[in-house]
C-alpha positions in Angstrom: 0.2 -0.1 0.3 1.1 3.6 -1.0 2.4 5.2 2.2 0.4 8.5 2.9 2.3 11.2 4.4 0.7 13.5 6.9 2.2 16.9 6.9 2.5 18.9 9.9 2.1 22.6 10.1 5.8 23.8 9.7 5.5 22.3 6.2 2.9 24.9 5.6 5.2 27.7 6.0 6.7 29.3 2.6 10.4 30.1 3.5 11.6 31.0 0.0 9.2 33.6 -0.3 11.0 36.8 -2.1 9.4 40.0 -2.8 7.1 39.6 -5.3 7.2 39.3 -9.2 3.8 39.5 -10.0 2.7 43.0 -10.5 -1.1 42.7 -10.8 -3.5 39.7 -11.9 -6.7 38.0 -10.7 -7.8 34.6 -10.1 -10.8 33.2 -10.0 -12.1 29.6 -8.0 -15.6 28.3 -7.8 -15.6 26.0 -4.3 -18.6 24.3 -3.3 -20.4 24.3 0.2 -20.7 20.8 2.0 -22.7 19.0 4.3 -21.5 16.7 7.3 -22.4 13.1 7.8 -20.9 13.0 11.0 -20.8 16.7 12.5 -18.0 19.0 14.0 -19.0 20.8 17.0 -16.3 22.1 19.1 -13.1 23.3 18.8 -9.8 24.2 20.8 -7.0 26.0 20.0 -6.2 27.8 16.3 -9.5 26.2 14.8 -8.6 22.3 15.9 -11.6 19.9 15.6 -12.5 18.3 18.8 -13.5 15.0 16.6 -13.6 13.9 13.2 -16.3 14.9 10.4 -16.9 13.4 7.6 -18.9 15.1 4.9 -20.4 15.2 1.3 -18.9 17.7 -0.8 -22.2 19.3 -2.8 -22.3 20.8 -6.6 -25.0 23.1 -6.9 -24.3 25.1 -3.7 -20.8 26.9 -4.1 -19.1 30.5 -3.8 -17.3 31.9 -6.8 -14.3 34.1 -5.6 -12.4 36.6 -7.9 -9.4 37.9 -5.9 -7.5 40.9 -8.0 -4.0 41.7 -6.6 -1.8 44.6 -7.3 1.6 44.7 -5.7 1.8 47.9 -3.2 4.5 50.3 -2.7 7.6 49.5 -1.0 6.9 52.7 1.8 3.7 51.3 2.0 4.8 47.8 3.5 6.4 49.6 6.9 4.9 48.3 10.1 4.7 49.9 13.3 4.3 48.5 16.8 1.2 49.8 16.6 0.0 48.2 13.3 1.7 44.8 13.0 -1.2 43.9 10.4 -1.0 45.7 7.7 -3.3 44.2 5.3 -4.9 46.2 2.2 -8.0 44.9 0.8 -11.8 45.7 0.3 -14.4 43.1 -0.1 -17.3 43.0 -2.3 -20.4 40.3 -2.0 -22.5 39.9 -5.0 -21.7 43.0 -6.1 -21.8 45.5 -2.9 -18.9 46.4 -0.8 -19.4 44.9 2.5 -17.3 46.7 5.4 -18.8 44.6 7.8 -17.1 41.5 6.1 -14.0 42.9 6.9 -13.3 41.9 10.3 -13.6 38.2 9.7 -11.2 38.5 6.6 -8.4 40.4 8.7 -8.9 37.8 11.4 -8.1 35.4 8.3 -5.3 37.4 7.1 -4.0 37.5 10.6 -3.6 33.7 10.9 -2.5 33.0 7.6 0.3 35.2 7.4 3.1 33.0 8.6 2.2 30.7 6.0 1.7 32.8 3.3 3.9 35.9 3.8 3.5 37.5 0.5 -0.2 38.6 1.5 1.2 41.7 3.0 3.0 42.9 -0.2 -0.8 43.1 -2.3 -3.5 45.4 -2.3 -6.3 43.0 -2.6 -9.9 43.4 -4.0 -12.2 40.4 -3.4 -15.1 39.8 -5.3 -17.5 36.8 -4.1 -21.3 35.2 -4.8 -22.9 32.6 -3.8 -25.3 30.7 -5.6 -27.6 30.0 -2.5 -28.9 32.7 0.4 -26.1 33.5 2.4 -26.3 32.5 6.1 -28.8 30.0 5.7 -27.4 27.4 7.3 -26.1 26.2 3.8 -22.0 26.7 5.2 -21.6 29.8 3.4 -18.2 30.4 5.0 -17.3 27.4 4.2 -17.4 27.8 0.8 -16.5 31.5 0.9 -13.4 31.0 2.7 -12.2 28.0 1.2 -12.8 29.9 -2.2 -10.5 32.7 -1.0 -8.1 30.1 0.5 -7.7 28.6 -3.3 -7.0 32.1 -4.8 -4.6 32.6 -2.2 -2.9 29.4 -3.4 -3.1 30.5 -6.9 -0.7 33.5 -6.0 1.6 30.8 -4.2 1.5 28.4 -7.0 3.0 31.7 -9.4 5.4 32.6 -6.8 6.6 28.8 -6.5 5.5 26.6 -9.5 7.3 23.7 -8.1 4.5 23.0 -5.6 2.7 19.5 -6.3 -1.2 19.6 -6.4 -1.5 17.2 -3.4 0.5 20.0 -1.7 -1.6 22.8 -3.1 -4.8 21.2 -1.9 -3.5 20.5 1.3 -2.4 23.9 1.9 -5.4 25.5 0.7 -7.4 23.0 3.0 -5.1 24.1 6.0 -5.5 28.2 5.0 -9.3 27.6 4.5 -9.7 25.7 8.1 -8.0 29.1 9.6 -10.9 31.0 8.4 -13.8 28.4 9.0 -13.3 25.2 10.4 -16.0 23.7 8.0 -14.1 25.4 4.8 -11.4 22.8 5.0 -13.6 20.0 3.7 -14.7 22.2 0.8 -11.7 22.0 -1.2 -12.1 18.4 -2.5 -15.0 15.5 -3.2 -16.7 13.9 -2.9 -16.2 12.9 0.4 -14.1 14.3 2.9 -12.8 13.4 6.2 -11.3 16.3 8.7 -9.8 15.0 12.0 -7.1 12.9 13.5 -9.2 9.6 13.5 -6.5 6.1 14.4 -8.8 3.9 11.8 -8.9 6.5 8.8 -5.3 6.6 7.0 -4.3 9.8 6.3 -6.5 11.8 8.5 -5.2 15.1 10.1 -6.5 17.7 12.6 -4.6 20.2 10.2 -6.8 19.9 7.0 -9.1 17.8 5.3 -8.4 14.5 2.8 -10.5 12.6 0.5 -11.9 9.6 2.0 -9.0 7.1 1.6 -11.1 4.0 0.9 -13.2 2.8 -1.9 -17.0 4.0 -1.6 -19.6 1.7 -2.6 -21.7 2.5 -5.7 -24.3 3.1 -3.4 -23.1 6.9 -2.4 -22.0 7.3 -5.8 -23.3 10.7 -7.2 -25.7 10.7 -4.0 -28.3 13.6 -4.1 -29.2 16.2 -1.7 -32.2 18.2 -2.1 -32.1 21.4 0.5 -35.3 22.5 1.9 -35.1 26.4 2.8 -37.0 26.5 5.7 -35.6 29.9 6.6 -33.7 31.8 4.0 -32.7 34.5 7.1 -29.6 35.2 9.3 -28.9 32.3 11.7 -30.0 33.4 15.3 -26.9 31.9 16.9 -23.7 31.9 15.0 -21.5 28.7 14.6 -18.7 30.6 16.0 -20.5 31.1 19.5 -22.2 27.3 19.1 -18.8 26.0 19.0 -17.4 28.1 22.4 -20.5 26.6 23.9 -19.2 23.1 23.7 -16.1 24.6 26.0 -18.1 24.0 28.9 -21.2 21.7 27.9 -22.1 18.9 30.5 -22.4 16.2 27.5 -19.4 17.7 25.7 -16.9 14.7 26.4 -19.5 11.9 25.7 -20.5 13.7 22.4 -16.5 14.1 21.3 -16.3 9.9 21.9 -19.8 9.5 20.2 -18.4 11.3 16.8 -15.1 9.3 16.8 -17.3 6.2 17.1 -19.7 7.2 14.2 -17.0 8.0 12.3 -15.6 4.7 12.5 -19.2 3.3 11.8 -19.9 5.3 8.4 -16.4 4.6 7.3 -17.1 1.1 7.3 -21.0 2.0 5.8 -19.6 3.8 3.0 -17.4 1.1 1.8 -19.9 -1.7 2.4 -23.2 0.4 1.0 -25.8 -0.6 3.7 -28.3 2.5 3.4 -30.1 1.1 6.4 -27.4 2.2 8.8 -26.6 5.0 6.7 -29.7 6.5 7.3 -30.0 5.5 10.9 -26.3 7.4 12.1 -26.8 10.5 9.8 -30.2 10.9 11.2 -28.7 10.4 14.7 -25.8 12.5 14.2 -28.2 15.4 12.8 -30.3 15.1 15.9 -27.6 15.0 18.1 -26.0 18.4 16.9 -29.3 20.3 17.8 -29.7 18.2 21.1 -26.0 19.5 21.9 -27.2 23.1 21.1 -30.5 22.7 23.5 -28.9 21.5 26.3 -25.6 23.9 26.0 -25.8 27.5 28.4 -27.2 29.4 27.4 -29.4 26.8 25.2 -30.9 27.8 21.8 -32.6 26.1 19.1 -32.4 26.8 15.5 -34.9 24.4 14.2 -38.5 25.7 13.3 -41.6 24.1 13.3 -41.7 23.1 9.7 -38.5 21.8 10.1 -39.9 19.3 12.3 -43.3 18.6 10.4 -40.3 18.1 7.1 -38.8 15.3 9.5 -42.1 13.7 10.4 -43.2 13.9 7.0 -40.1 12.2 5.9 -40.2 9.2 8.4 -43.6 8.4 7.2 -42.9 8.1 3.5 -39.8 6.1 4.4 -42.0 3.6 6.3 -44.5 3.5 3.9 -42.6 3.2 1.0 -39.4 1.3 1.7 -37.2 4.2 -0.2 -33.9 5.0 1.4 -34.9 8.7 2.3 -33.3 10.5 5.2 -32.5 13.8 6.6 -29.4 15.8 8.2 -29.3 19.2 9.6 -26.5 21.6 9.4 -26.4 24.0 12.2 -29.7 25.7 11.2 -33.4 25.3 10.3 -33.1 23.6 6.7 -33.4 20.4 6.0 -30.7 18.5 3.8 -32.8 15.7 2.2 -30.5 12.5 1.2 -31.3 9.6 -1.0 -29.5 7.5 -3.8 -29.6 8.6 -7.5 -31.5 5.3 -8.6 -34.5 6.4 -6.2 -34.3 10.0 -7.5 -37.8 10.2 -9.8 -40.1 9.1 -6.6 -38.8 10.9 -4.0 -38.6 14.2 -6.0 -41.9 14.0 -6.9 -42.9 12.9 -2.6 -40.6 16.4 -2.0 -42.3 18.5 -4.6 -45.9 17.7 -3.4 -45.2 17.2 0.5 -42.4 19.1 1.5 -42.1 22.1 -0.7 -44.7 23.5 1.0 -43.2 23.6 4.4 -40.6 25.7 3.0 -39.8 29.6 2.9 -41.5 30.7 -0.7 -41.7 27.0 -1.8 -37.8 27.3 -2.3 -35.4 24.3 -2.2 -32.6 23.7 -4.3 -32.0 20.4 -5.9 -27.9 19.2 -5.6 -25.8 16.2 -5.5 -22.4 15.5 -4.5 -20.0 17.1 -6.3 -16.1 16.7 -6.8 -14.7 19.7 -5.5 -13.6 23.2 -5.9 -12.7 24.2 -9.8 -10.5 27.2 -11.0 -12.3 29.3 -13.9 -10.7 31.6 -16.0 -11.4 35.3 -15.5 -13.2 37.0 -18.3 
């Protein structure tokens, strides 16, 4: 078996950086969101997960980001003790300048500068747009931060053409994690593992990896219809939710459960047992929300229509024997998962029975994707 090398933090430091020879230009990446099957909820240190998570990479739900860069003048690069993080950037989201997005990008740059020191030598304009509603529980931070990380890595690749594609992807995932934990799972597809696990070869807390074993045909081109129960801003951010795990009375048990479930789903994905897949994925979704409801302070992100949809799914599955199930992100929207071979019957059910519970009957038909794509600039 080919040995898989696990990279360390020091492997991602760009040691040979010299003042840029790239005066100006732009790069564009289209990067998907993802949906975790085994959930990540709780972190420590510098964006290190408390448990392994495994996710499907999506296809139709993506962020497209263009990073325009221009070399800064030397006299603009002098940092003082009061201004150590002298970054120069503007950000536009769906055509509008977003000053309120800048603090998150500023923090991201502060975290990654050690690994990509050239970022202080450029003036950036970041232009992003989503194919789905922002901040509605479809992991927009995952697709957004991973897209920006990939754009930055494209600049590094131009400065250092010797880096391999494998290293490029791992470092992009590593950088994306420092912006948003789940963003490290949006670089590649179709199944991504993030978080060190003794039974999953090559897994790491520092970056996501492609699921290293053969996936059963049952899970090829799996479908995900996302029911938009609530398209508004989440009441509680994921950052706050993760922080509440620090003193959660059930945190230790949850982290142990997630590690056990990662072992179980690894086997399920290889054997193709759809019934076991359904039971584990739905349990994980409900456990995630149970942790929110039992934290201090406690909160509920599900809406009444979320529960009505779940009940309808359970009834339909019992009546038909079809392999439909749900999962949830940290929000009210419902991801309806099912095999491609059952798509026609389940789509009819979704349209007739579930869409009326969505805000303005809005839902997104998605499927498992293969990861981010660099797109040509026009």
